[in-house]
C-alpha positions in Angstrom: -2.5 44.9 -99.5 -2.0 45.5 -95.4 -0.8 41.9 -95.5 1.8 42.5 -98.5 2.8 45.3 -96.5 3.3 43.0 -93.5 5.4 40.5 -95.5 7.5 43.2 -97.2 8.4 44.7 -93.8 9.3 41.5 -92.5 11.6 40.8 -95.4 13.7 44.4 -94.8 13.9 43.2 -91.2 15.5 40.4 -92.4 17.7 41.9 -94.9 18.8 44.9 -92.8 18.9 41.9 -89.8 21.4 39.9 -91.9 23.4 43.0 -93.2 24.1 44.6 -89.4 24.9 40.7 -88.3 27.6 40.5 -91.1 28.8 43.9 -90.9 28.5 45.6 -87.5 30.9 43.8 -85.6 34.0 44.8 -88.1 32.8 48.3 -86.8 32.6 47.2 -82.9 35.4 45.7 -83.4 37.1 48.6 -84.9 35.4 51.2 -82.0 35.8 49.0 -78.7 39.7 48.5 -79.2 42.4 50.8 -79.9 41.9 51.8 -83.5 39.4 54.1 -82.6 42.0 55.6 -80.2 45.3 55.3 -82.2 43.2 56.7 -85.5 44.0 53.8 -87.7 41.2 54.3 -90.2 43.3 54.7 -92.8 45.3 51.5 -92.1 41.7 49.8 -92.3 41.1 51.2 -95.7 44.3 50.7 -97.3 43.8 47.1 -96.5 40.6 47.1 -97.6 41.3 48.4 -100.8 44.3 45.9 -101.1 42.4 43.3 -100.7 39.8 44.4 -103.7 43.4 44.9 -105.7 44.3 41.3 -104.9 41.2 39.4 -105.7 41.0 41.5 -108.9 44.4 40.0 -109.4 43.0 36.2 -108.4 40.2 36.6 -110.9 42.4 37.4 -113.8 44.9 34.9 -113.2 42.1 32.3 -113.0 40.0 32.9 -115.9 43.5 33.2 -117.9 45.5 30.0 -116.3 42.5 27.9 -114.9 40.7 25.4 -117.6 36.6 26.0 -118.0 35.1 23.5 -116.4 31.4 22.7 -117.9 30.5 21.0 -114.4 31.3 23.7 -112.0 29.6 21.4 -109.4 32.1 18.3 -109.4 34.9 18.4 -107.2 38.4 18.3 -108.8 41.7 18.0 -106.6 43.6 19.2 -109.9 41.7 22.4 -109.8 41.4 22.8 -106.4 45.4 23.1 -106.5 45.4 24.9 -108.9 43.5 27.3 -107.3 45.1 27.2 -104.0 48.4 28.5 -105.8 46.3 31.4 -106.8 45.0 31.8 -103.5 48.9 31.9 -102.5 48.7 35.7 -103.9 46.7 36.7 -100.7 50.1 35.9 -98.8 51.9 38.4 -101.5 48.9 41.2 -101.3 49.1 41.1 -97.6 53.0 41.3 -97.3 52.6 44.2 -99.3 50.2 45.7 -97.4 52.2 45.2 -94.2 55.3 46.8 -95.6 53.7 50.3 -97.7 50.8 50.8 -95.0 51.8 54.5 -94.6 52.0 55.1 -91.5 51.6 51.8 -90.2 55.1 51.4 -87.8 53.8 54.2 -85.4 51.6 51.5 -84.3 52.1 48.7 -81.6 52.3 45.5 -83.2 48.9 44.0 -82.0 46.9 47.4 -83.3 48.8 47.1 -86.9 47.8 43.6 -87.3 44.4 44.0 -85.6 43.7 47.0 -88.2 45.0 45.1 -91.5 43.4 42.5 -90.7 39.9 44.2 -90.0 40.2 45.8 -93.1 40.9 42.7 -95.1 38.0 41.6 -93.5 35.9 44.3 -94.2 37.0 44.0 -98.3 36.1 40.2 -98.0 32.6 40.5 -96.3 31.7 43.4 -98.9 33.6 41.1 -101.9 31.4 38.0 -100.8 28.4 38.7 -98.4 27.2 42.2 -99.2 25.2 41.7 -102.6 23.9 37.9 -102.0 22.3 38.9 -99.1 20.8 42.0 -100.4 19.4 40.6 -103.1 19.0 36.7 -101.9 17.5 37.8 -98.1 14.5 39.6 -100.0 13.2 36.5 -101.0 9.8 35.2 -100.8 11.2 32.2 -98.3 12.7 33.0 -94.8 16.4 31.3 -95.3 18.8 30.4 -92.7 21.4 30.4 -95.3 21.9 34.4 -95.3 22.2 34.1 -91.8 24.9 31.7 -91.6 27.1 34.2 -94.3 26.7 36.8 -92.1 27.9 34.6 -89.3 30.8 32.9 -91.9 31.6 37.3 -92.0 32.0 37.3 -88.5 33.9 33.6 -88.1 36.4 35.4 -91.1 37.6 37.8 -89.1 39.5 35.4 -86.5 40.6 33.6 -89.2 42.4 37.0 -90.9 43.5 38.0 -88.0 45.5 34.6 -87.8 46.5 35.2 -91.3 47.5 38.5 -91.0 49.5 37.6 -87.8 51.5 35.0 -89.2 51.8 37.2 -92.5 53.9 40.0 -90.3 55.7 37.2 -87.8 57.1 36.0 -91.4 58.2 38.8 -92.2 60.8 39.5 -88.9 63.7 39.4 -89.6 64.4 38.4 -85.8 61.8 35.5 -85.7 63.3 32.8 -83.7 63.8 29.4 -85.9 61.5 27.6 -83.5 58.6 29.6 -83.9 58.8 29.5 -88.5 57.3 26.5 -88.6 53.8 26.8 -86.8 53.7 30.1 -88.3 54.5 29.0 -92.0 51.5 25.8 -90.9 49.5 29.1 -89.9 50.2 30.3 -93.0 49.1 27.1 -95.3 46.3 26.1 -93.2 44.3 29.6 -94.1 45.0 29.3 -97.4 43.9 25.7 -97.8 41.0 26.4 -95.9 38.8 27.1 -99.2 39.3 23.9 -100.1 39.0 22.0 -97.4 35.2 23.5 -97.8 34.7 22.6 -100.9 35.5 19.5 -100.3 33.1 18.7 -97.4 30.2 20.5 -100.0 31.2 18.0 -102.6 31.0 15.0 -99.5 27.1 16.9 -98.7 28.3 18.1 -95.1 25.4 20.4 -94.5 26.1 24.1 -93.8 25.0 24.9 -90.3 28.0 21.7 -89.6 30.0 23.4 -91.8 30.0 26.4 -89.8 30.2 24.5 -86.6 33.9 23.3 -87.7 34.8 26.7 -89.3 33.8 28.2 -85.7 36.2 25.8 -84.1 38.8 26.1 -86.8 38.8 29.7 -86.6 39.0 29.6 -82.7 42.0 26.9 -82.9 44.0 29.0 -85.6 43.8 32.1 -83.9 44.5 31.1 -80.6 47.9 29.6 -81.7 48.6 33.2 -83.6 47.7 35.1 -80.3 50.0 32.6 -78.6 53.1 33.6 -81.3 52.3 36.7 -81.1 53.1 37.3 -77.2 55.9 34.9 -77.6 57.5 36.8 -80.3 57.0 40.2 -78.3 58.2 38.8 -75.1 61.5 37.4 -76.7 61.6 40.8 -77.8 61.3 42.4 -74.7 63.5 40.5 -72.7 66.4 41.0 -75.3 66.2 44.6 -74.4 
């Protein structure tokens, strides 16, 4: 009896640990940044709801127009290209969120980008990781899979900050022409990430190696977007 209780406690500890690892960074970033100071919770919430609506629309389009495959494990470039077109709705959804979020214009560019990216990431984490972690991590055997999911959720924050930065810059009417190609490249790179990792899975690359690749990719894209945003803001200050 005591052994069963101990196993139950260890399972619950593993579940709680994975959930905290996946979701606590969102709240830590919110509290530690200027988001809490400037009361940007409404912008984060609007972005999370926008993410949910965008994904529902994408699911409807995929179910309507994408051909059904009996062998879901088989990688198909034609399928992935069609999925990539559907993923472009993320760009449209974020563009709408950035232009329609109430009182977003009162914040500095950095706060705008972080608020929308954090809300988008939180919605993404709930949709993709909460149920798998809650159900799977309570299994009989310990698995690193759910810790990897939690770490992937954290890396998605960096990727989404990059994506939101690029979408925000793309919507600027005074964006310098020299910055446009890099901005578009960042948007396309983000939209292609799911296809890249699907292909790596097809090749049999281990999940831990994929996580390392994702970490490096996230750091590179985040750094590029940060430099671009700084350049844009500095150009605006120089004109003044």
